[in-house]
N, C-alpha and C positions, 0 to 999 in steps of 0.2 A: 504494500500501499504507499509505503515511503517512497519507493522508485516512482510509483505513479505520479505522487504529488509533485515530487521533482521534476519529473518529466514535463508536467504540464506548466511548472513554472519556467522551464527552459523554452518551452513552446511560446508562451506568453512574452518572454524576453525578445526570442528573435523575431516574433510577429511583429512586435513594437519597433524594434531596429530596423526591420526590412520595410516598414511602413513610412518612415522618416527618410530613407533613402531612395526610396521609390520615385521616378518621375514619369510623367506621361509620356509616351512616345509620339511625337509630332510630326507627320509627313504629309506628303501631298496625297498619298494613296489612302484610301478608306476601305473598310470592308463592306462589300457588297454581297447581298444574296441575288442568285440568278435562279429563278424559278421555273421549271421546266414541265411541271405537270406531274404524271404519273409514269412508271416505268413499264416497259413491255414484258418483262419477267413475271414469273407467278408469285402467289402469296408467301411462298418459301423459296426463297432465292438461293440457289448454290453460290459457292464461292467464286466459281467461274462468271457465274451472272453478275456478281458484286463486282469483280474486277473488270469486266466488260463495261457496266455502268461508268465506273469511274475513268476507265479510258477514253470513254465516250465524251466525259467532261472535259478532259486533258484535250481530246482533238477538237473540240468545240472551242475551247478558249483559245488554244493556240491558233486556230483560224484568224481569231482577232489579234492577238500578241505576237503571232509571227513565229513562233515555235512550240513544239510540245514542251519543252525543257523551262520555257519562260511560264507556260499554263500551270506546270506541276509545281513550279515555285509560287505561284500567287495563290493557288488554291488551298485553303486553310480546312475546309471541309468537303469531301464529295458525299452528297446525299444519295446513297447507291442503294440502299433498302427497299423503302416503301415511298418515299418523297423522292421526287427527280429533281435534282437541281444540286447547285453548289455555292459555297461561300469562298470569296476570292478578295483579295487586297487589289484595288485598281485604281486608276485615274478616272476622274469624273467623265473625261471624253470616252474612255474605254467602255464604263457603263452605259452611256449612252449609244455607242455603236452595238452593243450587245442587245441592247432595249428594241433595235431596229428589226431584228430576226424575227420573221413570222413564227418560229417554233417556240419563241420564248413568251412565256405567260407575263413574268413581271420582273423586273429588276428594281431592287430598293435596297437603301442603306440598312445594314444591321442596326436594329435600334438599341438602345440602353432601356431596359424594363426595370422597374422596381416592385420590390417584394410589396405587396400590397396588404382531456378535461374531467373533473371530478363530479361534476353536476349536471352537464349538457344533458346526457341520456336519460337522465331521471325526468328532467324537465321536458324531453320531447317525448316522452312516453314508453320508451323502449325498455326501460327498466322498471318493472312493477310486478306485484304478485300474481301468480297464475302461470299457465302453461301456454297460453296462447299469445306471446308478447312476440313482437316482431324481431326480436333477438333469437327466440327460441326456433320461431318457424324458419328463420334464414339461417340456423346453426351457425348464430354468431359471425357469418362470413365467412365459415369454413373453405379452405383452399381457394377461394377468390384471391387475386394476385392485383394488388393495389401499387401502382408506380406513383412516386412523389417527385417532381420536378423543383427543387429549391436549394437549399445552401448545404445540403448533403444530411448526414445522419451521425448522431453518436452511439456506434453499435453497443456499448455496453451497458447502455441504459435497460432496466429491466423490462421496459416497454416492448423491448425487441428480444428476450430471451425466448429459447424455444423449449423449455421444459414441457413435457407432454406432448409436443407436436410430431405428427408423423412425418414420412419421407416428403419431400419436395415433390409437387405435382408433377406429372409427366409432361403436361401442357407448357410448363417453363422451359423456354427455349435460350435462356441466358447462361446456360452452363454454370461453371464455378468462379464467374469473373466475379471478384470483390476487390474493388482498388482502394482498400482502407488500410493504413499503416498501423500496426500493433501498437499499443502503448507500451512504452520501455518497462522491461521487467514483468510482462505479461506473456504467456504462452498461448493466450485464447485468440483463436480464430475470430476476426471481426463479424463475419457472416455466419449463418446458421441456417437451420429449418424454418427460421421465421423471417428473419432478414436474409432473403435468398439471393439478393444481388445488390452491387452498389458500385457506379460508374462516376468518372468526372468529366467534364467537357468544358474546357477553358482556352481553346485556341483564340476565339474572337477577343476573348477578355484580354489575353496576353498581347494580341496583335495590336491593341488600344494602349495598354498600360505596361507592357515589358514582361519578361519572363519572371514567374513566380518562382519563389525559392522551393528547393526540393522538398522541405517539411510541408509545403502546401498542395504538392501536388498530389492530393487524396481526395478521396470521397468523405472522409471524415468532417462532421460540422463544427467549426469554429466561430458560428455565429448564433446558433441555438433555434434559428427560425424554421430551418428543415427538420429537424428533431421534434420540434413542437407539432408541426403540421403533419409530419408521417405518424406519428402516434395519435393524433387526433382521430386520423382516418382508421388507423389499423392496430393500434397499439393493444398490448396484453391488459389484463386486470393487475392493477398494482396497487395494493393497500398502502395506506400510511403516506398519501402523498399530500403536500402541503408546500408554501412557500412563505418564509418569516412566520411560520406557525398558523397561518390562516388556510381555510379552504380545504381543512383535513378530510379525506375521504380515500376512495379509491379511483384511480385513474384508470381510465380505459379508453380506447377507440370506437368508433361507431361499428366496425367490423373486428371485434378483438381476437377471431380466431383466423383472420385473412393471413395470408403471406404477403410481405412487403418488400418493394426495391426501391432503392435511393438513387436518383439520377442529379448530381449535382452540378447546376448551371450557373449558380448565382455566387458571387464572390465578393468579399469584403476585405480590406486593408484598413478602413476607418471605422465608423460606427454604424454606417449602413450598407448593406450589400446591393451590388448591380448584377442584372443578368442580361447578358449581351444575346441579342435575337439570334444570331448565328449558333451560339452554343445551345440555346433553348431548343431551337429546331432539331439540332442533333441529338439532343436528349429525346425529343419525341420520337424520332425515327427509331432510334435504339429501343426505346420502349415498346413501340410496336414490335419490332423484330424479335424482341424478348417474350413476347405472348403474355403481357399483362391484359388485364380484364378492364380496369378503371385506370385513369390517369386524373392526378390532382394535379393543378396547376396554379399556385398563388401569386402569378406575375401578369404583367399586362402594360400596355400604354396605347397611345393613341398618336396616330399619323395624321390623320386629317378627317374632318368629317363629311366624307364621301364614301361611296358604296366601293370604290377602288380598295378601300381599306381592307377588305377581307381578303384580297390577292396580293398585298403587301405587309401582312401582319404574320409575325412567324407563328404565333400560337394558334391564329385562325387557320393557317396552311396545315400545320401539324395535326391540328384536332380534325381538319378535314379527311386525311389520310388515316388516320386513326379510325374514324367513323368507318370508312371504307372496309376496315378489318374487324368490324364489330366492337370497338372499343370506344367506351365513353370518357369523353374528357370534362372534367369539371373545373371552370375557371373562377376567380374572384372578380368582382364587378368593380373594384377600385376603391379608393378612400378620398374622393374628391367632393363629398356631399357637404353640405345640403342643397348644391347648386344644381338646378334641372339639367338634363341631357348631358350629365358627367360619366353615364354609366360606360365601361369599357367591355372589351371580349363580348363582342355583340354578334358575331357571326350565328346564324340559325342554328348550326350544329354543335355549338358550344352549349354547356349546361351554366348558366351565369347565376353566381350566387351574392346576394347582398348579406348585410350583416345586421343583427338586431341583438336585444339583451337577454339575458337570462332571468330568472326569479330569484337570483342569489346577489347579495351586495357585499363587497369587502368595505366595510365603512367605520369611520370614527366621528365622534361628535366633538364639534369646537364649543368650547365655553368661553364667551368672552366676559368682561369685566364688570358688565351691568347684568350678567347671568344670561342674557340671550345665548340660545343654542342654536347652532346650525349642524346638521349631519351631512357629511360627505363620503366619498370615496378614498380609501387607504388602504395599502398594502404593508406599509412600513411606519410604525412609529415607537421610536425608541428614548423619548424624554419622558421624564417622571410624570406620570397622569396627573398627579395632585399640584403640580409646581406650575405656577403663571408665569409666562413672558411677555415682554413688552412686544407689542406688534408695531412694525413699521411698513407703511406702503414703499412700494419698489419706486415709485416716482418721487418719494421725499428720501429716499436711501442712496440716491444716484450721485456720480460724480457731477461736478457743476457743467462740465461741457458735454454731457450725455443729454439728449433728447428724452421728454417724457415717453414718446413712443417707443423708443428702444428700452428704455428703462422699466416700463410696466410689464414688459414680455421677459424681463430680467436675462436680456441678451449678455454673452460674453463681455465681460469688461465693463459692464454699467454700473456695478453695485461698490459704494465706496465702505470698505471695512470698518472705518472708523465710526460709520452710522449704523452698521448691520449688525457687528459683532454682539453675539449673544442673545440676538433676538429673533422673533420669528417675522418671515417677509412674506407679504401679500403680493403676488405675481398675478398677471392674466395669462391664463393658457395660450400659447402661441400656436402651437401644431395642433393638427387634427387628431392624430392618435398618438403622438408621442410628445411628452414634455420634459423628459428626464434631463436636458441640458439647462433648463432652467434651476432646477434644483442643485446641478453642479455648481452653477455660478453664485446661487446663494451659499452653498458649502464653502467654496473658495473664499467668500468674504467674511465667512465666520459666523452664519446665520445658524440657529439651533433648530430651524424648521421653516417650511413653507406653506402657505395656504394658495391654492390655485383657483382662481376664479374663471368661470366659463365666460368666453365671450357668446353674444347673442347666437352667432351661427353654429356653437357648440349645443345649443339648447340645454335640454335637462340629463344630456348623455354623460355620466360621470365615468372617469377612468381611475382604476386601482393599478398604478404603475410602480415597478421596482426602483423608487428614487434612491437617491444616496444620502438622503436624509430623512427624517420625519416628514411627511407632506399630506396634505389632504385636500383633493379636488370638491370644490363646491360649487353650488349654484343657488342665486337667489333671483326669484321672479322679477323683482323690481330694478335688477342691474343691467346696465345697457353699456354697450361700447359704441361710442358715436363715430362712424367712420371716417368723417373729417378731421377730427382733432385727435382720435385715439384716446381721449380723456374718458375715464369713468365718470357718469354721474350717477347717483344715488338718493333713494329718498328713506329717510329714517334707518340710514345705514349703519350697524355698529362695527362695521370694518373701518377703522381709521387707526391713524398713527399716535392716538391719544389713550389706547386702551391697551389691556392685557389680553392674554389669551390661554389657554389649556386645551391639550389635546388627549382626547381618551385613546387607550390601545386601540388597534387594528383588531375588527372581529367580523365573522362571518354571520350574515343573516340571510335565511331561506324563506321562500313563500312570499317574497315580493311582488307588489302589485302596482300597476299593470305591468304585465310581461307576457309577450315579447313587445318592445317598444322598438321601432328603427333606430338605429344608431344614427347621429348626426353626421359622422364622417363618410357614411356608407353611400356611394355613387348612386345618384339617382337616374331614373328615367326622365323624359321618354328617350327611345333609341334614336341618336342622332343620326344614325346612318340608313336604317330602314325602320321608319316611324311605325310602320304596320306590323312589326314583329316586336312583341313586347319584350322589354329587358330592364331588370334584372329578371329572371324567370323565378326564383323563389329567394327568401331568407332564411338564414340559420344563425345559431349563436356566433357572435364574433366580439363581443365585449366581456372583459374580464375573465379569459379563457386560461384555464390552469392544464397544462401537459406538460411533456417531458421535455428536457432542456439539455444543452450541450454541458459537461463540465469545464469546458475550456472557457467558453464565453462569460463575460461579466453580466451581473443582474440586470443592469441598466443598458447593456451593450455599449456603454461608453469606454473608451480607450482608458480614460483616467481612473474609471471604477476599478479598484483591486480586488473586489468581491468575487469569488470564483467557486467552482464546485457545487453549483446548484442543479440537483437532480430534475427539479421541476421549475416553472417560473409561469407567470402570467402575463400575457401579451393581447394584444388588440387589433382588430382589422378583418378587411373581408377576406385576408390571408387566413384566418381562423375559421371563420364561416365555411370557406370552400371545402376543407378536408371532412368537416363534418357531414356534408352531402356526398361525397366520395365514400365515406365509411357507409352511409345508408345505400346507397347504391351497390356497394360489395354485397350486403345483405341480400337485396334483391337478386344479385347476379348468382348467389349461392342457391337460392330458394327458385330461381328460374333460369337455368344457366343457356338457355336457347332463346331468350328475350334479347332483343336488339336494343342499341343504345337509345333510340327513340321510344320504345315501350319502356325502359326503364326510366327515363325522364318523364314521360306521360304520368307514369305511375304515383311519382313522388310529387308531380306538380297537381294533380287532379285528388290526391288524399291529403295534401298539406291543408293546415288550419289557418283559419284566419285570426285566431287567438288562442292562448291557451290560457291566461290568467288575466281576468278584467275585474275591476271593481265593480261590485252589484250591490 
């Protein structure tokens, strides 16, 4: 165990050093994807078929660049399995010449996509008394194979242990490929009969950022996002799951007896992962070839609000070819809400998932000097509950040369330690789904805690996040943010710089009403590309979701956060709601293995409830 911890510290150190040294590679050439449609070979291509397809790509590009050798040097991916096309580093003029060819469907830049539990399944009704539950009828997703395209996997998590699981299904065509390095001092093989495959795809990422160090050339998850989403879809039953002592219960995925495979196409050397489109497309092509039943992809982006987007979007193209092979692709709707028309992943063959709340809150009560109380969301409070601290508004705690707009969001370098030290700071929540950087700024200035007020656009969606210091996210009905001045105006507001404040310890509350409620950050319809096709398709839990996590990643995912070794964590977003539906799709696939993706999608959409808990 000591060796493993030492190895983790060494990994963290090398990771941070490399981050400081890495410089982006700037060149006139950029990564383009050339999409040619479908292959002429059959559904199970031979090695000869694959080689022939790749050589056809070299020949095609060679006719543009002048030689087979130049084409081979330019191509970083040959999509030779089920998707016909290639990704290559090209000049803009070369890409334009290729687009003129009548055999080419589309040529487009490889985009940079962004990454968009113990209670969810009880809330959704899968876990209840009796023999006729969806879990039991679907045999807990037994032998369905769920592929997850994300930041990889932490294979040592109990969510992916194979105790009591039989042989790998014969339909799995991925062999024994497990591109994960062992932890130092461990003889355990990372993959097993539960986690049956793991691959990584980083050629497009490296073409832009430069080569990753050898320690990063692995499908191991250093971010936590991929482990979280994969365990939500198909993780085992794991008792005593909690984070910071709250949310205690049994973690499990939607299809807890499913087999899972990790496809790492999203990479991070900062506190946010990026997924390069050419890597994502390669991952989907491989997942199709490996024989997965369901693909969960919590990434996406927007190129333009035109119908052509479905032919120039990597997730859309990959999902279409998966559909042809009878594989359902479940995708996140995006975190750009509540603005209308912001939904992404809108191709009609995609199953697009929005995010909503559970009936569980992680909460803390704020008690002000006048004894007025406000209850908010919190995951982490470690200050004495009976001790009062002076409260200061961020706008009163700023340096003299800092604007009120920057100060109220507690942006980096805005807070004056002489004014903040030993106090609780009131900031306004800046991000839609992540505000941990505000807590870091307050901590750096010597604060004891933070209270985060919602902007009007955040509504009453309260997020319990793994902040670096005691933090409570609150919402007051009378609080408004004026867009023009970004100043806070309030009536009879107890929150001011002339009061004191106590925070109660974070606790778990169940049976909260109303629920579900659409999360403020969840991207909204209407479908901006094809308004006649409703998107998102359904919503699922995506707020304050507890699931497995990477032991390498910091709790807050900030590089400055030294807290590591978390087996579970709480995350937000349509990234979290997407694998919920992938897990449910796995149950249906086990119960009805002959059903098409359209049939599975229809079954979920037509049996979904308008609401589960309402105030009556």
